[in-house]
MOPAC internal coordinates of N, CA, C and O (Angstrom, degrees):
PM7 1SCF
backbone

  N    0.0000 0     0.00 0     0.00 0    0    0    0
  C    1.4396 1     0.00 0     0.00 0    1    0    0
  C    1.5237 1   110.53 1     0.00 0    2    1    0
  O    1.2310 1   119.75 1   141.60 1    3    2    1
  N    1.3184 1   118.08 1   -38.40 1    3    2    1
  C    1.4569 1   121.72 1  -179.59 1    5    3    2
  C    1.5143 1   112.28 1   -62.43 1    6    5    3
  O    1.2310 1   119.86 1   140.29 1    7    6    5
  N    1.3273 1   117.88 1   -39.71 1    7    6    5
  C    1.4579 1   122.03 1   179.71 1    9    7    6
  C    1.5178 1   110.75 1   -66.72 1   10    9    7
  O    1.2310 1   120.80 1   138.37 1   11   10    9
  N    1.3265 1   116.08 1   -41.63 1   11   10    9
  C    1.4629 1   119.42 1  -179.92 1   13   11   10
  C    1.5239 1   111.50 1   -65.00 1   14   13   11
  O    1.2310 1   120.12 1   143.47 1   15   14   13
  N    1.3173 1   117.37 1   -36.53 1   15   14   13
  C    1.4653 1   118.83 1   178.27 1   17   15   14
  C    1.5274 1   110.19 1   -68.41 1   18   17   15
  O    1.2310 1   119.93 1   148.73 1   19   18   17
  N    1.3369 1   117.75 1   -31.27 1   19   18   17
  C    1.4616 1   121.46 1   175.94 1   21   19   18
  C    1.5270 1   109.85 1   -63.87 1   22   21   19
  O    1.2310 1   120.31 1   136.25 1   23   22   21
  N    1.3277 1   117.01 1   -43.75 1   23   22   21
  C    1.4662 1   121.29 1   178.79 1   25   23   22
  C    1.5272 1   109.76 1   -62.80 1   26   25   23
  O    1.2310 1   120.68 1   136.58 1   27   26   25
  N    1.3207 1   116.31 1   -43.42 1   27   26   25
  C    1.4581 1   120.57 1  -179.76 1   29   27   26
  C    1.5301 1   110.51 1   -63.01 1   30   29   27
  O    1.2310 1   120.20 1   136.17 1   31   30   29
  N    1.3288 1   117.23 1   -43.83 1   31   30   29
  C    1.4596 1   121.01 1   178.78 1   33   31   30
  C    1.5208 1   111.09 1   -62.63 1   34   33   31
  O    1.2310 1   120.52 1   139.84 1   35   34   33
  N    1.3245 1   116.61 1   -40.16 1   35   34   33
  C    1.4588 1   121.39 1   179.65 1   37   35   34
  C    1.5261 1   110.05 1   -64.76 1   38   37   35
  O    1.2310 1   120.16 1   137.65 1   39   38   37
  N    1.3525 1   117.30 1   -42.35 1   39   38   37
  C    1.4613 1   121.09 1   178.28 1   41   39   38
  C    1.5212 1   110.69 1   -64.90 1   42   41   39
  O    1.2310 1   119.99 1   139.15 1   43   42   41
  N    1.3108 1   117.62 1   -40.85 1   43   42   41
  C    1.4596 1   121.51 1   179.06 1   45   43   42
  C    1.5188 1   110.63 1   -61.10 1   46   45   43
  O    1.2310 1   120.28 1   135.13 1   47   46   45
  N    1.2993 1   117.07 1   -44.87 1   47   46   45
  C    1.4600 1   121.18 1   179.25 1   49   47   46
  C    1.5189 1   110.36 1   -64.00 1   50   49   47
  O    1.2310 1   120.79 1   139.98 1   51   50   49
  N    1.3229 1   116.09 1   -40.02 1   51   50   49
  C    1.4550 1   121.08 1   178.91 1   53   51   50
  C    1.5278 1   110.77 1   -65.14 1   54   53   51
  O    1.2310 1   120.80 1   136.31 1   55   54   53
  N    1.3386 1   116.07 1   -43.69 1   55   54   53
  C    1.4689 1   120.61 1   178.60 1   57   55   54
  C    1.5203 1   111.35 1   -64.32 1   58   57   55
  O    1.2310 1   120.42 1   139.06 1   59   58   57
  N    1.3156 1   116.80 1   -40.94 1   59   58   57
  C    1.4612 1   120.60 1   179.25 1   61   59   58
  C    1.5203 1   110.72 1   -63.56 1   62   61   59
  O    1.2310 1   120.24 1   140.80 1   63   62   61
  N    1.3294 1   117.14 1   -39.20 1   63   62   61
  C    1.4644 1   120.81 1   178.75 1   65   63   62
  C    1.5244 1   110.31 1   -65.95 1   66   65   63
  O    1.2310 1   120.31 1   139.62 1   67   66   65
  N    1.3283 1   117.01 1   -40.38 1   67   66   65
  C    1.4634 1   120.89 1   178.80 1   69   67   66
  C    1.5273 1   110.94 1   -65.68 1   70   69   67
  O    1.2310 1   120.37 1   139.03 1   71   70   69
  N    1.3107 1   116.90 1   -40.97 1   71   70   69
  C    1.4659 1   121.15 1   178.78 1   73   71   70
  C    1.5216 1   110.03 1   -64.40 1   74   73   71
  O    1.2310 1   120.87 1   138.15 1   75   74   73
  N    1.3205 1   115.95 1   -41.85 1   75   74   73
  C    1.4654 1   120.30 1   179.16 1   77   75   74
  C    1.5303 1   110.73 1   -63.24 1   78   77   75
  O    1.2310 1   120.69 1   137.50 1   79   78   77
  N    1.3210 1   116.28 1   -42.50 1   79   78   77
  C    1.4671 1   120.88 1   178.50 1   81   79   78
  C    1.5259 1   110.11 1   -63.68 1   82   81   79
  O    1.2310 1   120.28 1   137.52 1   83   82   81
  N    1.3264 1   117.07 1   -42.48 1   83   82   81
  C    1.4663 1   120.80 1   177.90 1   85   83   82
  C    1.5215 1   111.36 1   -60.92 1   86   85   83
  O    1.2310 1   120.28 1   139.42 1   87   86   85
  N    1.3206 1   117.07 1   -40.58 1   87   86   85
  C    1.4632 1   120.30 1   179.29 1   89   87   86
  C    1.5269 1   111.01 1   -62.98 1   90   89   87
  O    1.2310 1   120.67 1   141.93 1   91   90   89
  N    1.3264 1   116.32 1   -38.07 1   91   90   89
  C    1.4639 1   120.16 1   177.00 1   93   91   90
  C    1.5296 1   110.50 1   -65.46 1   94   93   91
  O    1.2310 1   120.59 1   137.91 1   95   94   93
  N    1.3366 1   116.47 1   -42.09 1   95   94   93
  C    1.4583 1   120.47 1   179.35 1   97   95   94
  C    1.5291 1   111.72 1   -65.49 1   98   97   95
  O    1.2310 1   120.53 1   140.77 1   99   98   97
  N    1.3260 1   116.60 1   -39.23 1   99   98   97
  C    1.4673 1   120.92 1   179.37 1  101   99   98
  C    1.5273 1   110.10 1   -60.21 1  102  101   99
  O    1.2310 1   120.44 1   143.14 1  103  102  101
  N    1.3183 1   116.76 1   -36.86 1  103  102  101
  C    1.4627 1   120.06 1   178.91 1  105  103  102
  C    1.5252 1   111.77 1   -65.30 1  106  105  103
  O    1.2310 1   120.12 1   155.30 1  107  106  105
  N    1.3195 1   117.38 1   -24.70 1  107  106  105
  C    1.4605 1   121.86 1  -178.53 1  109  107  106
  C    1.5319 1   112.64 1   -87.83 1  110  109  107
  O    1.2310 1   120.10 1   164.94 1  111  110  109
  N    1.3204 1   117.42 1   -15.06 1  111  110  109
  C    1.4622 1   121.22 1  -176.72 1  113  111  110
  C    1.5235 1   110.21 1   -77.51 1  114  113  111
  O    1.2310 1   121.83 1   -47.66 1  115  114  113
  N    1.3200 1   114.10 1   132.34 1  115  114  113
  C    1.4623 1   119.93 1   175.05 1  117  115  114
  C    1.5257 1   107.78 1  -137.34 1  118  117  115
  O    1.2310 1   120.73 1   -46.13 1  119  118  117
  N    1.2944 1   116.21 1   133.87 1  119  118  117
  C    1.4575 1   121.57 1   177.48 1  121  119  118
  C    1.5223 1   107.08 1  -120.38 1  122  121  119
  O    1.2310 1   121.11 1   -72.95 1  123  122  121
  N    1.3157 1   115.48 1   107.05 1  123  122  121
  C    1.4528 1   120.77 1  -179.40 1  125  123  122
  C    1.5159 1   108.65 1  -111.60 1  126  125  123
  O    1.2310 1   120.97 1   -62.22 1  127  126  125
  N    1.3205 1   115.74 1   117.78 1  127  126  125
  C    1.4581 1   121.87 1  -178.90 1  129  127  126
  C    1.5207 1   107.70 1  -128.47 1  130  129  127
  O    1.2310 1   120.98 1   -58.50 1  131  130  129
  N    1.3189 1   115.74 1   121.50 1  131  130  129
  C    1.4563 1   120.50 1  -179.27 1  133  131  130
  C    1.5275 1   112.52 1   -92.53 1  134  133  131
  O    1.2310 1   120.53 1   157.83 1  135  134  133
  N    1.3023 1   116.58 1   -22.17 1  135  134  133
  C    1.4619 1   120.89 1  -176.00 1  137  135  134
  C    1.5353 1   110.25 1   -78.67 1  138  137  135
  O    1.2310 1   120.07 1   -61.07 1  139  138  137
  N    1.3393 1   117.47 1   118.93 1  139  138  137
  C    1.4753 1   121.00 1  -176.29 1  141  139  138
  C    1.5294 1   114.13 1   -56.96 1  142  141  139
  O    1.2310 1   119.79 1   142.56 1  143  142  141
  N    1.3299 1   118.01 1   -37.44 1  143  142  141
  C    1.4642 1   118.87 1  -178.80 1  145  143  142
  C    1.5248 1   111.31 1   -66.62 1  146  145  143
  O    1.2310 1   120.21 1   142.91 1  147  146  145
  N    1.3425 1   117.20 1   -37.09 1  147  146  145
  C    1.4626 1   120.10 1   177.16 1  149  147  146
  C    1.5199 1   111.01 1   -70.60 1  150  149  147
  O    1.2310 1   120.14 1   142.11 1  151  150  149
  N    1.3345 1   117.33 1   -37.89 1  151  150  149
  C    1.4612 1   120.93 1   176.50 1  153  151  150
  C    1.5219 1   110.17 1   -59.39 1  154  153  151
  O    1.2310 1   121.03 1   138.10 1  155  154  153
  N    1.3234 1   115.63 1   -41.90 1  155  154  153
  C    1.4635 1   120.62 1   179.78 1  157  155  154
  C    1.5284 1   111.00 1   -63.96 1  158  157  155
  O    1.2310 1   120.76 1   137.16 1  159  158  157
  N    1.3354 1   116.15 1   -42.84 1  159  158  157
  C    1.4683 1   120.35 1  -179.80 1  161  159  158
  C    1.5267 1   110.91 1   -65.22 1  162  161  159
  O    1.2310 1   120.43 1   137.97 1  163  162  161
  N    1.3238 1   116.79 1   -42.03 1  163  162  161
  C    1.4741 1   120.68 1   179.16 1  165  163  162
  C    1.5242 1   110.01 1   -62.13 1  166  165  163
  O    1.2310 1   121.00 1   137.41 1  167  166  165
  N    1.3168 1   115.69 1   -42.59 1  167  166  165
  C    1.4692 1   119.99 1   179.25 1  169  167  166
  C    1.5328 1   110.48 1   -66.13 1  170  169  167
  O    1.2310 1   120.99 1   139.72 1  171  170  169
  N    1.3510 1   115.72 1   -40.28 1  171  170  169
  C    1.4609 1   120.48 1  -177.47 1  173  171  170
  C    1.5355 1   112.28 1   -62.65 1  174  173  171
  O    1.2310 1   120.46 1   139.48 1  175  174  173
  N    1.3292 1   116.73 1   -40.52 1  175  174  173
  C    1.4700 1   119.57 1  -178.98 1  177  175  174
  C    1.5260 1   112.26 1   -86.94 1  178  177  175
  O    1.2310 1   120.46 1   171.42 1  179  178  177
  N    1.3361 1   116.72 1    -8.58 1  179  178  177
  C    1.4679 1   120.14 1   177.44 1  181  179  178
  C    1.5140 1   113.45 1    71.44 1  182  181  179
  O    1.2310 1   120.24 1  -143.84 1  183  182  181
  N    1.3334 1   117.15 1    36.16 1  183  182  181
  C    1.4516 1   121.64 1  -179.87 1  185  183  182
  C    1.5296 1   110.24 1   -64.00 1  186  185  183
  O    1.2310 1   120.82 1   -50.25 1  187  186  185
  N    1.3236 1   116.04 1   129.75 1  187  186  185
  C    1.4633 1   121.50 1  -177.69 1  189  187  186
  C    1.5325 1   110.38 1  -119.79 1  190  189  187
  O    1.2310 1   121.02 1    -9.77 1  191  190  189
  N    1.3208 1   115.66 1   170.23 1  191  190  189
  C    1.4621 1   120.63 1   174.74 1  193  191  190
  C    1.5277 1   110.44 1   -62.02 1  194  193  191
  O    1.2310 1   120.37 1   144.81 1  195  194  193
  N    1.3181 1   116.91 1   -35.19 1  195  194  193
  C    1.4761 1   120.44 1   177.50 1  197  195  194
  C    1.5190 1   110.40 1   -63.03 1  198  197  195
  O    1.2310 1   120.12 1   141.38 1  199  198  197
  N    1.3370 1   117.38 1   -38.62 1  199  198  197
  C    1.4634 1   121.12 1   177.42 1  201  199  198
  C    1.5246 1   110.89 1   -62.92 1  202  201  199
  O    1.2310 1   120.80 1   137.59 1  203  202  201
  N    1.3228 1   116.08 1   -42.41 1  203  202  201
  C    1.4617 1   120.44 1   179.17 1  205  203  202
  C    1.5188 1   111.52 1   -65.75 1  206  205  203
  O    1.2310 1   120.58 1   141.29 1  207  206  205
  N    1.3291 1   116.51 1   -38.71 1  207  206  205
  C    1.4619 1   120.70 1   177.32 1  209  207  206
  C    1.5273 1   110.38 1   -63.40 1  210  209  207
  O    1.2310 1   120.62 1   133.69 1  211  210  209
  N    1.3092 1   116.41 1   -46.31 1  211  210  209
  C    1.4625 1   120.73 1   179.39 1  213  211  210
  C    1.5281 1   111.10 1   -61.88 1  214  213  211
  O    1.2310 1   120.68 1   136.52 1  215  214  213
  N    1.3289 1   116.31 1   -43.48 1  215  214  213
  C    1.4653 1   118.77 1  -179.61 1  217  215  214
  C    1.5239 1   111.35 1   -64.73 1  218  217  215
  O    1.2310 1   120.14 1   145.35 1  219  218  217
  N    1.3313 1   117.34 1   -34.65 1  219  218  217
  C    1.4645 1   119.24 1   177.83 1  221  219  218
  C    1.5294 1   111.08 1   -68.18 1  222  221  219
  O    1.2310 1   120.43 1   147.12 1  223  222  221
  N    1.3279 1   116.77 1   -32.88 1  223  222  221
  C    1.4701 1   120.58 1   177.55 1  225  223  222
  C    1.5274 1   111.59 1   -72.91 1  226  225  223
  O    1.2310 1   120.60 1   146.75 1  227  226  225
  N    1.3311 1   116.46 1   -33.25 1  227  226  225
  C    1.4689 1   120.48 1  -178.88 1  229  227  226
  C    1.5295 1   113.18 1   -82.74 1  230  229  227
  O    1.2310 1   120.41 1   161.46 1  231  230  229
  N    1.3206 1   116.83 1   -18.54 1  231  230  229
  C    1.4634 1   121.50 1  -174.66 1  233  231  230
  C    1.5337 1   113.80 1   -49.87 1  234  233  231
  O    1.2310 1   118.73 1   131.53 1  235  234  233
  N    1.3301 1   120.02 1   -48.47 1  235  234  233
  C    1.4752 1   118.78 1  -179.24 1  237  235  234
  C    1.5340 1   113.07 1   -60.20 1  238  237  235
  O    1.2310 1   120.33 1   143.08 1  239  238  237
  N    1.3225 1   116.97 1   -36.92 1  239  238  237
  C    1.4640 1   120.38 1   179.76 1  241  239  238
  C    1.5219 1   110.97 1   -70.79 1  242  241  239
  O    1.2310 1   120.99 1   141.20 1  243  242  241
  N    1.3095 1   115.72 1   -38.80 1  243  242  241
  C    1.4612 1   120.18 1   178.69 1  245  243  242
  C    1.5273 1   109.92 1   -65.88 1  246  245  243
  O    1.2310 1   120.72 1   134.42 1  247  246  245
  N    1.3243 1   116.23 1   -45.58 1  247  246  245
  C    1.4631 1   119.95 1   179.60 1  249  247  246
  C    1.5246 1   111.50 1   -60.47 1  250  249  247
  O    1.2310 1   120.35 1   141.12 1  251  250  249
  N    1.3259 1   116.94 1   -38.88 1  251  250  249
  C    1.4680 1   120.71 1   179.58 1  253  251  250
  C    1.5249 1   112.20 1   -66.62 1  254  253  251
  O    1.2310 1   120.01 1   152.01 1  255  254  253
  N    1.3238 1   117.58 1   -27.99 1  255  254  253
  C    1.4669 1   120.73 1  -173.60 1  257  255  254
  C    1.5174 1   114.39 1  -115.58 1  258  257  255
  O    1.2310 1   119.75 1  -168.78 1  259  258  257
  N    1.3230 1   118.08 1    11.22 1  259  258  257
  C    1.4592 1   120.28 1  -174.67 1  261  259  258
  C    1.5305 1   111.76 1   -63.64 1  262  261  259
  O    1.2310 1   119.77 1   143.67 1  263  262  261
  N    1.3060 1   118.04 1   -36.33 1  263  262  261
  C    1.4639 1   120.66 1   179.99 1  265  263  262
  C    1.5234 1   111.44 1   -63.02 1  266  265  263
  O    1.2310 1   120.80 1   135.89 1  267  266  265
  N    1.3271 1   116.08 1   -44.11 1  267  266  265
  C    1.4661 1   120.23 1   178.33 1  269  267  266
  C    1.5209 1   110.87 1   -63.95 1  270  269  267
  O    1.2310 1   120.66 1   138.88 1  271  270  269
  N    1.3246 1   116.35 1   -41.12 1  271  270  269
  C    1.4534 1   120.61 1  -179.97 1  273  271  270
  C    1.5201 1   110.65 1   -64.49 1  274  273  271
  O    1.2310 1   120.31 1   136.90 1  275  274  273
  N    1.3215 1   117.01 1   -43.10 1  275  274  273
  C    1.4626 1   120.69 1  -179.82 1  277  275  274
  C    1.5302 1   111.23 1   -64.13 1  278  277  275
  O    1.2310 1   120.68 1   141.49 1  279  278  277
  N    1.3114 1   116.30 1   -38.51 1  279  278  277
  C    1.4725 1   119.35 1  -177.30 1  281  279  278
  C    1.5298 1   111.06 1   -67.23 1  282  281  279
  O    1.2310 1   120.18 1   151.98 1  283  282  281
  N    1.3221 1   117.27 1   -28.02 1  283  282  281
  C    1.4688 1   121.06 1   178.33 1  285  283  282
  C    1.5204 1   110.13 1   -65.93 1  286  285  283
  O    1.2310 1   120.63 1   141.77 1  287  286  285
  N    1.3231 1   116.40 1   -38.23 1  287  286  285
  C    1.4550 1   120.31 1  -179.26 1  289  287  286
  C    1.5023 1   110.69 1   -87.13 1  290  289  287
  O    1.2310 1   120.10 1   180.00 1  291  290  289

């Protein structure tokens, strides 16, 4: 039981560090759109800074698999 609690504590610390890093990155994200139609679309879908952060994290995986994804469609 003691070893498992050590693993859990280590994961918690790791998760907290990742969350803290994400919060710092979110503060750096800026989305500036001058075109009214794009502003309307962004508002309509509810795009947030968290969405942009997630998409930036997923980008390498998407780029690696885009050919496979395209072939499915």
